C-alpha positions in Angstrom: 154.3 133.4 83.0 154.9 137.0 84.3 152.7 139.5 82.7 154.0 142.4 81.0 152.7 145.6 82.5 151.4 148.4 80.2 151.7 152.2 80.5 153.4 155.4 79.9 156.9 156.4 81.5 158.7 159.6 82.0 162.6 160.2 81.4 165.0 160.5 84.2 166.4 164.0 84.7 170.0 162.8 85.2 173.3 162.4 83.4 173.9 159.2 81.5 177.3 159.2 82.8 175.7 158.5 86.3 174.1 155.4 85.0 177.0 153.7 82.9 177.6 150.1 83.9 180.6 147.9 82.8 181.6 144.3 83.4 183.2 143.3 86.5 187.1 142.6 86.3 186.7 139.4 87.9 184.2 136.6 87.6 183.4 133.7 90.1 185.6 130.9 88.7 184.0 128.6 91.4 180.9 128.7 89.4 182.1 128.4 86.1 182.0 124.3 85.9 178.5 124.0 86.9 176.0 122.6 84.5 174.0 125.2 82.7 176.3 128.0 84.0 179.6 128.5 82.4 181.7 131.7 82.3 180.6 132.4 78.8 176.8 132.7 80.0 177.7 134.5 83.1 179.6 137.7 81.3 176.7 139.1 79.2 174.5 139.0 82.4 176.7 140.3 85.1 176.9 144.0 84.2 177.6 146.6 86.9 180.3 148.4 88.8 182.0 147.1 91.8 179.4 147.2 94.5 178.0 147.3 97.9 175.4 145.2 99.3 172.3 146.9 100.8 169.4 144.9 102.3 165.9 146.4 102.8 164.9 144.9 106.1 162.1 145.3 108.5 162.5 146.4 112.0 161.7 143.2 113.6 161.3 140.3 111.0 164.2 141.1 109.1 166.4 143.9 110.5 168.0 146.4 108.4 171.7 147.2 107.9 173.9 148.5 105.3 176.3 145.7 104.6 178.8 145.5 107.3 178.8 149.4 107.8 175.7 149.4 109.9 175.7 151.7 112.9 176.1 150.2 116.4 177.5 153.4 117.8 176.4 157.0 117.6 179.4 157.7 115.1 177.6 155.5 112.7 174.1 156.9 112.8 174.8 158.6 109.3 175.2 155.3 107.5 172.1 153.6 109.3 169.9 156.3 108.8 171.1 157.1 104.9 170.1 153.4 104.1 166.7 154.2 105.9 166.4 156.9 103.6 167.0 154.6 100.8 164.4 152.1 102.1 161.7 154.8 101.9 162.4 154.9 98.1 160.4 152.0 96.7 162.2 150.4 93.8 160.1 149.9 90.7 162.5 149.4 88.0 162.1 149.6 84.2 163.5 147.7 81.4 163.5 147.3 77.4 165.5 144.8 75.6 167.3 144.9 72.3 166.2 142.7 69.3 168.7 140.0 70.5 167.8 139.1 74.1 170.9 136.9 74.4 173.2 140.0 74.5 170.6 142.2 76.6 173.1 142.9 79.4 175.0 145.8 78.1 171.8 147.6 77.1 170.1 147.0 80.2 169.6 150.6 81.2 167.9 151.2 77.7 165.1 148.6 78.8 161.7 149.4 80.7 158.6 147.7 81.3 155.4 149.5 81.4 153.2 149.5 84.7 149.5 148.5 84.7 146.8 148.7 87.4 144.9 146.1 85.8 146.8 143.0 86.6 148.8 141.8 89.6 152.6 140.9 88.9 153.3 137.3 89.2 156.6 136.7 91.3 157.8 133.2 91.8 160.7 131.0 92.8 162.2 128.5 90.2 162.0 125.1 91.7 161.2 121.5 90.9 157.5 120.4 90.4 155.5 119.0 93.4 153.2 115.8 92.9 149.6 117.0 93.2 146.4 116.5 91.3 145.1 119.3 89.2 141.2 119.2 89.6 140.6 119.1 85.8 142.6 116.0 85.4 140.3 114.1 87.6 137.8 111.5 86.3 135.2 109.7 88.3 135.7 105.9 88.9 133.5 105.1 91.8 130.0 106.0 92.8 131.4 107.3 96.0 132.9 110.4 94.4 136.4 109.1 94.1 138.7 110.3 91.2 141.7 109.0 89.5 143.8 111.1 87.4 144.0 110.0 83.7 145.9 112.8 81.8 149.2 111.4 81.8 150.3 114.0 84.6 153.1 112.7 86.7 150.9 110.8 89.3 148.2 108.2 89.5 146.2 108.7 92.8 142.6 108.4 94.2 141.0 111.7 95.5 137.8 112.7 96.9 136.9 116.0 95.5 134.7 117.6 98.2 136.4 116.3 101.4 140.2 116.1 100.7 141.1 119.7 100.8 141.1 122.2 103.9 141.3 125.9 104.1 143.9 126.3 106.8 144.0 130.0 106.6 142.7 133.1 105.0 144.5 136.3 106.8 145.6 139.7 106.0 148.9 140.3 107.8 148.8 144.1 108.4 150.1 145.3 111.7 151.0 141.9 113.0 154.2 141.9 115.0 153.4 139.5 117.8 149.9 139.0 116.3 150.2 135.6 114.4 147.2 133.9 113.0 145.7 131.2 115.0 143.6 128.4 113.6 142.4 124.8 114.1 142.9 122.1 111.9 140.8 118.9 111.6 141.9 116.0 109.8 139.8 115.2 106.6 137.6 112.1 106.6 139.2 110.7 103.1 142.0 108.2 103.0 145.3 110.1 102.4 149.1 109.5 102.5 150.1 112.6 101.0 149.5 116.4 101.7 150.5 119.4 99.9 150.0 123.0 100.9 149.4 126.0 98.7 150.3 129.3 100.0 149.1 132.2 97.9 149.8 135.9 98.8 148.9 139.2 97.4 150.2 142.5 98.3 150.0 146.1 97.0 151.8 149.2 98.2 155.1 149.9 99.8 156.6 147.1 102.0 159.9 145.3 103.1 160.4 141.6 103.0 159.3 139.7 106.1 160.1 136.3 107.5 157.2 133.9 107.9 156.8 130.5 109.8 154.0 128.2 109.9 153.6 125.9 113.0 151.4 122.8 113.9 151.5 123.2 117.6 154.9 123.8 118.8 156.5 122.2 115.5 157.6 124.5 112.8 156.6 122.9 109.5 157.4 125.8 107.0 159.5 128.7 107.0 159.1 131.2 104.2 159.6 135.0 103.2 157.8 137.4 101.3 158.4 139.3 98.3 158.5 143.2 98.1 155.3 144.4 96.6 154.7 147.1 94.1 152.3 150.1 94.2 150.3 148.1 91.5 150.5 144.8 93.2 152.1 141.5 93.3 151.0 138.0 93.6 153.0 134.7 94.4 151.8 131.2 94.9 153.9 128.4 96.4 153.2 124.7 96.5 155.1 122.5 99.1 154.9 118.8 99.7 154.2 118.3 103.3 153.9 114.4 103.5 156.9 114.0 105.8 154.6 115.6 108.4 151.8 112.9 107.9 151.6 111.9 111.5 150.9 115.6 112.4 148.0 116.0 109.8 146.3 112.8 110.9 145.7 114.3 114.3 143.8 117.8 115.2 146.3 120.5 115.6 146.5 124.2 116.5 147.9 126.2 113.4 150.0 129.2 114.2 151.3 131.3 111.3 153.6 134.0 112.3 154.5 136.9 109.7 155.3 140.0 111.4 154.5 143.2 109.3 154.2 146.9 109.8 151.5 149.2 108.6 151.6 152.9 108.9 151.6 156.2 106.8 155.2 154.9 105.2 154.8 151.1 104.9 151.4 150.5 103.4 151.1 147.1 102.2 149.7 144.3 104.1 150.1 140.6 103.0 146.9 139.0 102.1 147.5 135.2 102.3 145.6 131.9 101.9 146.9 128.5 103.0 145.0 125.5 101.4 145.9 122.0 102.2 145.3 119.1 99.7 145.1 115.4 100.8 145.3 112.4 98.7 146.5 108.7 98.5 149.4 107.9 96.3 150.6 104.5 94.5 154.1 105.5 95.9 154.9 104.4 99.4 155.2 107.4 102.1 158.0 106.6 104.4 156.8 109.2 107.0 158.0 109.3 110.5 155.7 107.7 113.3 156.5 110.4 116.0 157.8 114.1 115.6 159.2 116.0 118.7 159.8 119.8 118.7 163.2 121.4 119.4 161.5 124.6 120.1 160.5 127.1 122.7 157.0 125.4 122.8 155.0 128.6 123.0 152.0 127.3 121.3 149.7 127.3 124.4 150.2 131.1 124.7 149.2 131.4 121.0 152.9 132.4 120.2 155.5 131.1 117.6 158.0 128.7 119.2 161.2 129.5 117.2 164.1 130.4 119.3 166.3 133.6 118.9 169.8 132.9 119.5 172.0 134.1 121.1 169.7 135.4 123.6 167.6 132.3 124.2 168.8 128.9 125.3 167.7 126.8 122.4 167.4 123.6 124.4 164.8 121.1 125.3 164.4 118.0 127.2 162.9 115.0 125.3 161.6 111.6 126.6 162.2 109.1 123.9 160.2 105.7 123.4 162.2 102.7 124.1 161.5 101.0 120.7 162.9 103.5 118.0 164.7 102.1 115.0 165.6 105.2 113.3 165.8 109.0 114.4 166.8 112.1 112.3 167.0 115.8 113.5 166.1 118.5 110.9 167.2 122.1 111.8 165.8 125.4 110.5 168.1 128.2 110.9 168.6 131.5 109.3 170.3 134.8 110.3 168.3 138.0 110.9 169.2 141.5 112.0 173.1 141.9 112.4 173.4 138.2 111.2 171.3 138.4 108.1 174.5 138.8 106.0 176.8 136.7 108.0 178.8 135.7 105.0 179.9 139.3 104.6 181.1 139.8 108.3 184.6 140.4 109.0 187.2 138.8 111.3 186.4 139.8 114.9 189.9 141.4 115.4 189.2 143.8 112.5 185.5 145.0 113.4 187.3 148.5 114.0 189.5 148.5 110.9 187.7 151.7 109.9 187.4 153.7 113.2 186.2 156.9 111.6 183.2 155.0 110.1 181.6 152.4 112.4 182.2 149.0 113.8 181.5 146.2 111.5 179.8 142.9 112.1 182.4 140.3 113.1 183.0 136.7 114.3 184.3 136.3 110.6 181.9 135.3 107.7 181.8 131.6 108.7 178.8 130.2 110.6 178.3 126.7 112.0 174.9 125.7 113.4 175.5 122.9 116.0 173.4 120.1 117.5 174.4 118.9 120.7 172.6 115.8 122.5 173.2 115.4 126.1 175.8 118.2 125.9 177.9 116.4 123.2 178.3 117.4 119.5 176.2 115.2 117.4 176.3 116.9 114.0 176.4 120.4 112.4 174.9 122.4 109.6 177.0 124.9 107.6 174.2 127.1 106.3 173.3 127.9 102.8 173.6 132.1 102.3 170.1 133.0 101.9 169.4 136.2 100.2 165.8 137.8 100.8 164.0 139.7 98.2 165.1 143.0 100.1 168.9 141.9 100.0 171.8 143.2 97.9 169.8 145.4 95.5 165.9 144.7 95.3 165.7 145.0 91.7 167.3 141.7 91.3 164.4 139.8 92.8 161.4 140.7 90.8 159.8 138.6 89.4 162.2 135.8 90.2 163.0 135.6 93.8 166.3 134.4 95.3 167.2 130.8 95.8 165.0 129.2 98.4 163.7 132.6 99.3 160.0 131.2 99.3 161.0 127.9 101.2 164.0 128.1 103.4 165.7 124.7 103.3 166.3 122.5 106.4 169.3 120.2 107.0 169.2 116.9 108.3 171.5 115.2 111.0 170.9 111.4 111.5 171.2 110.4 115.2 170.2 106.6 114.8 173.6 105.8 116.1 172.7 107.2 119.3 169.5 105.3 120.0 171.1 102.9 122.6 171.7 106.0 124.8 168.5 108.0 123.9 166.1 104.7 124.5 167.6 103.8 128.0 164.1 104.9 129.7 165.9 107.7 131.9 163.1 109.7 133.5 164.9 112.8 133.2 165.0 112.6 129.5 167.7 113.8 127.1 168.8 117.3 126.2 168.8 118.6 122.6 170.5 121.9 121.9 170.9 124.0 118.9 174.0 126.6 119.0 175.4 129.1 116.3 179.0 129.7 116.4 181.5 131.6 114.1 185.4 132.4 114.6 187.0 134.3 117.2 190.5 135.4 116.3 190.9 138.2 118.7 193.4 136.3 120.8 197.2 135.8 120.1 196.4 132.1 119.8 195.2 130.5 116.7 191.5 131.2 115.6 188.9 129.1 117.6 185.2 128.5 117.2 183.4 131.5 119.0 181.2 131.0 122.0 178.5 133.7 120.4 177.8 135.4 117.3 175.9 138.5 116.8 172.0 139.2 116.9 170.4 137.0 115.9 169.5 133.6 114.4 166.0 132.2 114.3 166.4 128.4 114.9 164.2 125.5 115.7 164.4 121.7 115.0 162.3 118.5 114.9 163.2 115.0 115.8 161.9 112.5 113.6 161.3 109.1 115.0 160.4 105.8 113.3 159.2 103.2 115.7 160.0 99.5 116.0 157.8 96.5 117.4 155.7 97.7 120.4 157.5 95.1 122.8 161.0 95.8 121.4 163.5 97.7 123.4 166.4 99.4 121.3 169.8 98.5 122.7 173.4 98.5 121.6 176.7 100.1 122.0 177.7 103.8 121.0 181.2 104.5 120.4 183.0 107.7 121.0 183.3 109.7 117.7 186.2 108.1 115.6 187.0 111.7 114.5 185.9 115.1 115.5 188.5 117.5 113.9 187.8 121.3 112.8 190.6 123.3 111.3 190.2 127.1 111.2 192.6 129.5 109.3 192.3 133.4 109.2 194.4 135.8 107.7 193.8 139.6 107.2 195.7 142.9 106.3 194.8 146.5 106.4 195.8 149.0 103.7 196.4 152.7 104.3 196.5 155.9 102.6 199.5 158.5 102.5 198.1 159.9 105.7 198.4 156.6 107.7 194.4 156.1 107.4 193.0 152.7 107.0 191.0 152.6 103.7 191.0 148.8 102.8 190.8 145.5 104.4 191.4 142.1 103.0 190.8 138.8 104.7 190.7 135.0 104.0 189.0 132.4 106.1 189.4 128.7 105.7 187.6 125.9 107.6 187.3 122.2 107.4 185.5 119.5 109.6 185.6 115.8 109.8 183.2 114.2 112.2 182.6 110.4 112.2 180.7 108.1 115.0 179.8 104.4 114.9 177.5 102.2 116.9 176.1 99.0 117.0 172.4 98.7 117.1 170.2 95.8 117.9 166.4 96.4 116.5 163.8 93.6 116.2 165.4 92.6 113.0 168.8 91.8 114.4 172.0 93.8 114.9 173.6 96.4 112.4 176.6 98.7 112.4 175.4 102.2 111.9 177.3 105.5 111.6 177.0 109.3 110.8 179.7 111.0 109.1 180.4 114.7 107.9 183.0 116.0 106.0 183.0 119.9 105.2 184.9 122.4 103.5 184.8 126.2 103.6 186.5 129.1 102.0 185.9 132.9 102.1 188.1 135.7 100.3 186.9 139.2 100.7 188.5 142.6 100.0 186.8 145.8 101.3 188.1 149.2 99.8 187.0 152.7 100.2 186.6 152.3 104.0 184.1 149.4 103.1 182.0 151.0 100.7 183.1 148.7 98.1 183.0 145.0 98.8 184.2 141.8 97.0 183.3 138.5 98.4 183.7 134.9 97.1 182.6 132.2 99.3 182.3 128.4 98.8 180.8 126.0 101.1 180.8 122.2 100.2 179.9 119.2 102.2 179.2 115.4 102.4 176.8 113.8 105.1 176.4 110.0 105.2 174.5 107.7 107.3 174.9 103.9 107.0 173.0 101.1 108.6 169.3 100.1 108.1 168.5 103.3 106.3 171.4 104.5 104.3 171.4 108.1 103.2 173.9 110.5 101.5 173.9 114.1 100.8 176.5 116.1 98.7 176.2 119.8 98.6 177.9 123.0 97.4 177.0 126.7 97.9 178.9 129.0 95.9 178.3 132.9 96.2 180.2 135.7 94.5 179.3 139.4 95.2 180.8 142.6 94.0 178.9 145.6 95.5 179.3 149.4 96.0 177.6 152.3 97.7 178.5 155.9 96.6 177.4 159.3 97.8 177.8 162.2 95.6 178.7 165.1 98.1 177.7 167.8 95.8 174.2 166.7 94.7 173.4 164.6 97.8 172.6 161.6 95.2 173.7 158.2 96.1 174.3 154.8 94.0 174.3 151.1 94.9 175.6 148.8 92.1 176.0 145.1 92.5 176.2 142.3 90.3 175.9 138.6 91.9 176.6 135.0 91.1 175.6 132.2 93.3 174.6 128.6 93.0 172.8 125.6 94.9 174.1 122.0 94.0 172.4 119.5 96.2 172.4 115.6 95.5 170.5 113.3 97.8 170.3 109.7 97.7 168.5 107.1 100.0 166.2 107.6 102.8 165.9 111.5 103.3 163.3 112.8 105.8 162.1 115.0 103.1 160.3 114.1 99.7 162.7 113.9 97.0 159.9 114.7 94.6 160.9 111.7 92.3 157.3 110.4 92.3 156.4 113.3 90.1 158.2 111.5 87.3 157.0 108.0 86.8 159.3 107.6 83.9 162.5 107.5 86.1 163.0 104.0 87.3 166.0 102.6 89.4 168.7 100.6 87.7 168.5 96.9 88.6 171.8 97.3 90.4 170.8 100.4 92.3 171.3 100.1 96.1 170.1 103.6 96.6 169.0 106.2 94.2 168.1 109.7 94.8 167.6 113.4 93.3 169.8 116.3 92.5 169.2 120.0 92.3 171.6 122.1 90.3 170.8 125.4 89.9 172.6 129.1 89.4 171.5 132.6 89.4 173.4 135.6 88.3 172.4 139.2 87.6 173.2 142.9 88.2 171.3 145.8 89.4 171.6 149.7 89.9 169.8 152.0 92.3 170.2 155.7 92.2 168.5 158.0 95.0 168.0 161.5 94.2 166.9 163.3 97.5 166.7 166.8 95.8 163.8 165.3 93.7 162.4 163.0 96.2 162.9 160.3 93.8 164.5 157.1 93.1 165.7 155.2 89.9 166.9 151.8 89.0 167.2 148.7 86.8 168.3 145.2 87.2 168.4 141.9 85.6 168.6 138.1 86.9 169.2 134.8 85.0 168.5 131.4 86.4 169.3 127.8 85.2 167.6 125.2 87.1 167.9 121.3 86.6 166.4 118.6 88.7 167.9 115.2 87.9 167.3 111.7 88.9 170.3 110.0 90.4 171.4 106.2 90.5 173.9 104.7 92.9 177.0 106.7 93.0 180.1 105.0 91.9 181.4 104.9 95.6 178.8 104.8 98.3 181.4 104.8 101.1 183.5 107.1 103.0 184.8 110.0 101.3 188.0 112.2 101.9 188.4 115.8 102.5 190.3 116.2 99.3 187.5 114.6 97.3 184.9 117.0 98.9 186.8 120.1 98.3 186.9 119.5 94.7 183.8 117.4 93.9 181.5 118.5 90.9 177.8 117.9 91.1 177.0 114.3 90.3 175.7 113.5 86.7 172.1 112.3 86.7 169.1 111.8 84.5 167.6 115.1 83.6 163.8 115.1 84.6 163.2 118.9 84.8 164.8 121.9 83.3 164.1 125.6 83.3 165.9 128.7 82.2 164.5 132.1 82.9 165.6 135.4 82.0 163.9 138.4 83.6 164.5 142.0 84.2 162.6 144.8 86.2 159.2 143.0 86.5 159.4 141.4 83.2 159.9 137.8 82.3 162.1 138.2 78.8 162.4 134.5 78.1 161.4 131.3 80.0 162.1 127.8 78.8 161.0 124.5 80.5 161.4 120.8 79.6 159.9 118.0 81.6 161.7 114.5 80.9 163.3 115.9 77.9 160.1 117.5 76.1 159.7 121.1 75.9 156.7 122.2 78.0 157.2 126.0 77.9 159.2 128.2 75.4 158.3 131.7 76.0 160.0 134.9 74.7 158.7 138.4 75.4 158.3 140.5 72.2 155.8 142.9 73.7 158.6 145.4 75.2 159.1 148.8 73.3 162.5 150.0 72.6 163.7 153.2 74.4 166.9 155.1 74.3 167.1 156.1 78.0 166.3 154.8 81.4 162.8 155.6 82.5 161.4 157.6 85.5 160.3 155.4 88.1 158.0 157.1 90.8 158.5 159.9 93.1 158.2 158.8 96.7 157.6 160.9 99.7 160.7 161.9 101.9 161.0 159.8 105.0 161.0 161.4 108.5 164.6 161.7 109.2 166.5 163.5 111.9 167.0 167.1 111.0 170.9 166.6 111.1 170.7 163.8 108.6 168.3 165.9 106.3 170.8 168.8 106.6 173.4 166.6 105.5 171.7 165.1 102.6 170.5 168.5 101.6 166.9 167.6 102.2 164.3 170.6 103.0 163.3 171.0 106.5 
């Protein structure tokens, strides 16, 4: 539970008219059907003007830009440095609620929390429980020191208290660009088939969000990002199941943890991190891979992280396959940074100069496809989830509840079992695996095509998980050409002008579909099987930029269906909706500027069968497959919506703000779907999340460093029902904290009215 700070605040010296907010004129209808998030629940909590997205980004790990109005030419210096000025203001927002918290939205500016220097603020990501063993629940059963869990918590295991944990890292990331943590890991002597890590971080001061990655040798095993700290300090703890890397944890490893950070007189906060691994044996079988190969730059020998940066680096490796492989899956970690962090807000390449008196906008469309090529041929794709880091949009949205997947960036799987007859041929030259990122190019008179490049930059890496057959068996078979490899792209855009003939608005629509299907016949030690990989994907993006891009409305939907058939059937259905209405405004008389942004987004992910990554169903022993279940799985259905306001007052060297976020999260056990078969594009484009058996539910309402309500249920039983009553009522927004003026060029200071 997040703690409510205490302390005294002062009034903001500004007009209430500057702070008024109103409901958006349009809500994201694409989110309305979702369980736990109907339009009636969105309305009270999305309060704000039409707005523009701002990201607080680091100079290296998460590069900065004003949403699509960032400078790439000298004519854009004003916008870039104005946002740099905004970053120097540390957003510590304040909130108080009305007596009825269910309608707090319209009164958000009259709410504040009270800062305290005695406790750290708990920041957290809402997600499903991870199977592990609280030490308090262990009871001795043997003289050798083993323990068994007996308190009814969701797992029964054996565990040796002294020798089944490892401290993997205790490190402070201060000035750490190019200086990752390097450590050595030795496996524990106890018996284990489950591994979890606990990543705990504290930070105090002023700092941007940063991207972090953990490697075992050349293999990236965990990608995360940081929360933005406060002066009084924050803390977060993230628990991750790492059992799919069991084969790595059974061998000595070099640990590399890369978290680039900057410390100077402006950015003052280090990230003090600990990483602890717990090892235990489970009654549930762990189907971990026998071999894992990296698709990475392989720089661990130089004590450096191994992720590729594309474009710029050729994200390609050569791999020698064993000849007795029975199953193979590739996972891909990919996220945009710098110019590409908000790729889903980019514009058509033909319209990057739509507002020539401002600056070029980021292009190649708001569509991205991450491609896997094996021996130069397309083997599968990832249509990425739109991550929003904790400095993104308006930072006040993401404390204490961070954005979806912000602490654990989710990877995507591509099954390549069908290619094993080719990959297990014993070719001494090996086989190439390459990761590419493409967008859409519409600059020619011809129809739009997939681009050959995108902006700078995407951080990508991959892993090849292999399950081996009998040692003396050689995998053979017949790989057929793709039965379907179809991509359809449509784009249309228009520019609006004022009476003087100047461009003032840009409207564009982007549409994409892809169907990919490939079959093969595979002979393993157990006989012949027909195996296949099929992907059906559907994407739409509708955007309207007005006031020369200072006001932006974006609605995007990504839907997909992946299926592998054969010895290890696997299906994943997913939907990633996001809706943004954002604005940036500058008062030319006072020099004050504001950012307003409501946001609504969702993650709907249903997985059946043999996923590489743990489904976490073993945390819920009450969930049992039905007798007629051929496959079963797990569903994650979650939505976030909120709004935030930011006011910069250069003349007073101050910044003010407020914001709120609501999240519904449901984790469900899934039985065999009605049709475990080939699915059509029409079905994918209209599919709703598959209904399942709810195992875990959580609803959190938070605003400006304070949890207002928090309700949790496990297997139908209420385990948490918290409502914050310790928040005093105030009639005005409260003073945040005056910060030093950044060291900006004199011409920008002059424009903003900042004293020399």
